[in-house]
C-alpha positions in Angstrom: -61.1 -206.3 183.4 -64.5 -205.5 182.1 -65.2 -206.2 178.4 -68.4 -204.2 178.3 -68.6 -201.8 175.4 -69.5 -198.3 176.4 -72.4 -196.8 174.5 -71.5 -194.6 171.6 -71.5 -190.9 172.7 -73.9 -188.8 170.8 -71.2 -186.3 169.7 -72.7 -185.4 166.3 -74.8 -182.3 166.4 -78.4 -182.8 165.4 -79.4 -181.7 162.0 -81.5 -178.6 161.8 -85.3 -179.2 161.5 -85.0 -178.1 157.8 -82.2 -180.5 157.0 -83.8 -183.3 158.9 -87.0 -182.8 157.1 -85.2 -182.7 153.8 -83.4 -186.0 154.6 -86.7 -187.7 155.5 -88.3 -186.5 152.3 -85.4 -187.7 150.3 -85.9 -191.3 151.3 -89.3 -191.9 149.5 -88.2 -189.6 146.7 -85.3 -192.1 146.0 -86.7 -195.4 147.3 -90.5 -195.4 147.1 -92.1 -198.3 145.3 -93.5 -196.2 142.5 -90.1 -196.9 140.9 -90.5 -200.7 141.1 -90.7 -202.3 137.7 -94.1 -203.8 138.5 -95.6 -200.4 139.4 -94.0 -198.9 136.4 -95.7 -201.5 134.2 -99.0 -201.0 136.0 -98.9 -197.2 135.4 -97.8 -197.7 131.8 -100.8 -200.0 131.2 -98.9 -203.1 130.3 -100.1 -205.5 133.1 -102.4 -208.3 132.1 -105.7 -208.8 133.9 -104.3 -211.7 135.8 -101.2 -209.7 137.0 -103.4 -206.8 138.1 -105.7 -209.2 140.0 -102.7 -210.8 141.6 -101.5 -207.4 142.9 -105.0 -206.5 144.2 -105.3 -209.8 146.1 -101.8 -209.7 147.6 -101.8 -206.0 148.4 -105.1 -206.5 150.3 -103.0 -208.6 152.8 -101.0 -205.4 153.5 -104.1 -203.2 153.6 -105.9 -205.3 156.2 -102.9 -205.0 158.5 -102.7 -201.2 158.4 -105.1 -200.7 161.3 -103.3 -203.5 163.1 -100.0 -201.7 163.0 -101.7 -198.4 163.8 -103.2 -200.0 166.9 -99.8 -201.2 168.0 -98.4 -197.7 167.5 -101.3 -196.1 169.3 -100.7 -198.4 172.3 -97.2 -196.8 172.7 -98.6 -193.3 173.3 -99.0 -191.9 176.8 -100.9 -188.8 175.7 -104.7 -188.9 175.3 -104.8 -186.2 172.6 -102.2 -188.1 170.6 -104.1 -191.4 170.9 -107.3 -189.7 169.8 -105.6 -188.3 166.8 -104.0 -191.6 165.8 -107.2 -193.4 166.3 -108.6 -191.7 163.3 -106.1 -193.7 161.1 -107.7 -196.9 162.4 -111.1 -195.6 161.7 -110.1 -194.5 158.2 -109.4 -198.2 157.3 -111.8 -200.1 159.5 -114.6 -197.5 159.3 -116.8 -196.6 162.3 -119.5 -199.1 161.2 -119.8 -202.0 158.8 -119.6 -201.2 155.1 -117.3 -198.2 155.6 -113.5 -197.6 155.6 -110.5 -198.3 153.4 -110.6 -202.1 153.8 -114.2 -202.1 152.6 -113.2 -199.9 149.7 -110.3 -202.3 148.8 -112.7 -205.2 148.8 -114.8 -203.2 146.3 -111.8 -202.7 144.2 -111.3 -206.4 144.1 -114.9 -207.0 143.2 -114.6 -204.4 140.4 -111.7 -206.4 139.0 -113.6 -209.6 139.2 -112.2 -211.1 142.5 -114.8 -212.5 144.9 -114.5 -210.7 148.3 -114.6 -214.1 150.0 -111.4 -215.0 148.2 -109.8 -211.8 149.3 -110.9 -212.2 152.9 -109.8 -215.9 153.1 -106.2 -214.9 152.1 -105.3 -218.4 151.0 -103.7 -217.2 147.8 -101.4 -214.6 149.5 -97.8 -215.2 148.4 -95.2 -216.2 151.0 -93.0 -213.2 150.3 -96.0 -210.8 150.8 -96.8 -212.5 154.1 -93.2 -212.1 155.3 -93.0 -208.4 154.2 -96.2 -207.5 156.0 -95.3 -209.5 159.1 -91.9 -207.7 159.2 -93.6 -204.3 159.1 -96.2 -205.2 161.8 -93.5 -206.6 164.0 -91.4 -203.5 163.5 -94.2 -201.3 164.7 -94.8 -203.7 167.6 -91.2 -203.7 168.8 -89.6 -200.4 167.9 -90.0 -197.2 169.9 -92.7 -194.7 168.9 -90.3 -192.4 167.0 -89.3 -195.2 164.6 -92.7 -196.7 164.3 -94.2 -193.3 163.3 -91.2 -192.5 161.1 -91.8 -195.7 159.1 -95.3 -194.4 158.2 -93.8 -191.5 156.3 -94.0 -193.3 153.0 -97.3 -191.5 153.1 -95.3 -188.5 151.9 -95.3 -190.0 148.4 -98.8 -191.5 148.7 -100.9 -188.6 147.2 -98.8 -188.6 144.0 -98.9 -192.3 143.4 -102.7 -192.4 144.1 -103.3 -189.8 141.4 -101.0 -191.6 139.0 -102.8 -194.8 139.7 -106.3 -193.3 139.1 -105.1 -191.9 135.8 -103.6 -195.2 134.8 -106.6 -197.3 135.7 -109.0 -195.0 133.9 -106.8 -195.0 130.8 -105.5 -198.5 130.6 -107.8 -200.7 132.6 -111.3 -199.5 131.8 -112.6 -203.1 132.4 -112.3 -202.3 136.1 -115.6 -200.7 137.2 -115.2 -197.0 138.2 -116.5 -197.5 141.7 -113.5 -199.7 142.4 -111.2 -196.6 142.3 -112.8 -195.0 145.4 -110.0 -196.2 147.6 -107.4 -194.4 145.6 -109.4 -191.2 145.5 -110.0 -191.2 149.2 -106.3 -191.7 150.1 -105.1 -188.6 148.2 -106.4 -186.3 151.0 -105.9 -188.8 153.8 -102.3 -189.5 152.9 -101.5 -185.9 152.7 -103.0 -185.2 156.1 -101.4 -188.3 157.7 -98.0 -187.5 156.4 -98.1 -183.9 157.6 -99.1 -185.0 161.1 -96.5 -187.8 161.3 -93.7 -185.6 160.0 -94.4 -183.0 162.6 -94.2 -185.6 165.3 -91.0 -187.1 164.1 -89.3 -183.8 163.7 -90.4 -182.8 167.3 -89.4 -186.1 168.9 -86.0 -186.6 167.3 -83.9 -184.4 169.5 -80.5 -186.0 168.9 -78.6 -186.9 165.8 -78.8 -190.6 166.7 -82.6 -190.4 167.0 -82.8 -188.5 163.7 -80.7 -191.2 162.0 -82.9 -193.9 163.5 -86.0 -192.2 162.0 -84.4 -192.0 158.6 -83.4 -195.7 158.8 -87.0 -196.6 159.8 -88.3 -194.9 156.7 -85.8 -196.7 154.6 -86.9 -200.0 156.1 -90.6 -199.2 155.3 -89.6 -198.5 151.7 -87.8 -201.8 151.6 -91.0 -203.5 152.9 -93.1 -202.1 150.1 -90.4 -203.0 147.5 -90.1 -206.6 148.8 -93.9 -206.9 148.6 -93.8 -206.0 144.9 -90.9 -208.3 144.3 -93.0 -211.1 145.6 -96.0 -210.1 143.5 -93.9 -209.6 140.4 -92.5 -213.1 140.6 -95.7 -214.6 141.8 -96.8 -215.9 138.4 -94.4 -218.8 138.5 -95.9 -222.1 139.5 -95.1 -223.3 143.0 -93.5 -226.8 143.2 -96.0 -229.4 144.3 -95.4 -232.4 146.5 -92.9 -235.0 145.4 -94.4 -237.6 143.0 -92.2 -240.4 144.3 -90.8 -241.7 147.5 -88.0 -240.2 149.5 -84.6 -240.7 148.0 
């Protein structure tokens, strides 16, 4: 007798486009990392300069991998027009020539906060938990189908709001950071709104079954967890790491 488990029949009716969209939007509304205690303290102005620099340095590890994950997503598309459209996201971060793009703007943020760009690029000080969170997201985009990989990007639904909050907080509470360093946040307000609208339209169009819709919602939850885990690592990153044992093996 065969012991193979039959695939679960897709008996549940798909949600309507309106309900599906509402369910997607509800995920970052409830789980986005603007609620994380570290971000709350950042926006309230209670971070020390060392804490803020630690966030800038570690968040750069995430920023520099955004075009990597977008390249992995682009490689899944079999439509030329869609590839051209998604390519713009890579160009937004890498620029079309040296000295342009979001990665360059983040390096300038680091410099405005007193962090040498060579230290940012070397990445030697990136916390292990941040590396794991970023690697988990990149691998998700590498391994999961296009629907889920694109759905995970929908944290951008909340990006314009947090960017404006961050600009206001930095200008009010951290005036020691040079104004030019905030250019990344200003640019992402419009880019994030555009990217989230495009990705949302793709996800709603592609998810034709209830199972696919649920997978898309789960992918967005996963991305929220990635961003939360990254901040967990940064928040606890002030503790000294244990060094090598001083004595011989016991």
